Every structure is written in structure tokens, then in C-alpha cells.
C-alpha positions in Angstrom: 0.0 0.0 0.0 1.2 3.5 -0.9 1.0 6.2 1.8 1.0 9.8 0.8 0.8 13.0 2.8 -1.4 15.7 1.1 -2.8 19.1 2.3 -6.1 20.6 1.6 -6.2 21.5 -2.1 -3.3 19.0 -3.0 -4.0 16.1 -5.4 -2.6 12.9 -6.6 -3.0 11.6 -10.2 -3.7 7.9 -10.9 -3.0 6.4 -14.5 -3.1 9.9 -16.1 -6.9 10.0 -15.8 -8.0 10.0 -12.2 -7.3 12.9 -9.9 -7.9 12.7 -6.1 -7.9 15.9 -4.2 -8.0 16.6 -0.5 -11.1 18.9 -0.2 -11.6 19.1 3.6 -10.1 17.7 6.8 -12.3 17.7 9.9 -11.3 15.7 12.9 -10.8 12.2 11.8 -12.7 12.6 8.6 -11.2 13.6 5.2 -13.3 14.7 2.3 -11.8 13.7 -1.0 -12.9 15.0 -4.5 -12.5 12.6 -7.5 -12.3 13.6 -11.1 -12.3 10.7 -13.6 -13.6 9.7 -16.9 -17.3 8.5 -17.1 -16.3 4.9 -18.0 -14.5 4.5 -14.7 -16.4 3.4 -11.5 -15.6 4.7 -8.1 -17.3 3.1 -5.2 -16.8 3.2 -1.4 -15.3 -0.1 -0.3 -18.4 -1.2 1.7 -20.7 -0.6 -1.3 -18.2 -2.5 -3.6 -18.2 -5.4 -1.2 -22.0 -5.6 -1.0 -22.3 -5.5 -4.8 -19.7 -8.3 -5.1 -21.6 -10.5 -2.5 -24.9 -9.9 -4.3 -23.3 -10.9 -7.6 -22.0 -14.1 -6.1 -25.4 -14.9 -4.6 -27.1 -14.2 -7.9 -24.6 -16.5 -9.7 -25.1 -19.2 -7.2 -28.8 -18.9 -7.7 -28.6 -19.3 -11.4 -26.4 -22.2 -11.0 -28.8 -23.9 -8.7 -31.7 -23.3 -10.9 -29.8 -24.6 -14.0 -29.1 -27.8 -11.9 -32.9 -28.3 -11.5 -34.1 -27.5 -15.1 -33.8 -30.1 -17.8 -31.3 -29.5 -20.6 -32.9 -27.0 -23.1 -33.7 -28.3 -26.5 -33.3 -26.4 -29.8 -36.3 -24.3 -30.7 -38.4 -25.9 -33.4 -38.0 -24.4 -36.8 -40.8 -22.2 -38.0 -42.6 -23.1 -41.2 -43.2 -20.5 -43.7 -45.9 -20.7 -46.4 
């Protein structure tokens, strides 16, 4: 893990396209500002972990359903006049 010391208004740049700026420091809390392209996702760790757990649960649910269902057969060909 990289540790950096920054003051209010100072930034770090990640991969040439993400900027993290220290906006405010109040007691034990730090407010950070992020500038990043729209195709990048930035999430708080607790939200990220909840999404990952929900994805794992959904995948397990799909796997358990596919274990119960019979194998799908090819769709019958449609006849045209």
C-alpha cells in the first residue's frame, strides 16, 4: 500500500486520468474529491463489497436453478408458407 501526505487542495494523479484531491479535513474525517472519466467506476469499499456479494449470490442462484431444469432443446423451426 502506498501512503502519501497531502494538504487541503493538493492532489494525486492515478493512471493519467484519475485525480484525487483533498477537499476538507475535519477531525478524523477527510473529504476527497475525485475527477475521472465517465467509464470508470468509483465506489466506497463497503458498497463495492456488498455488490460483489450480491453478484456471487445471484450467480449461485442461477447455477442452482440450472441444476434443476432439464437441458434446453433447440427451438423448433418455424414453417413459412
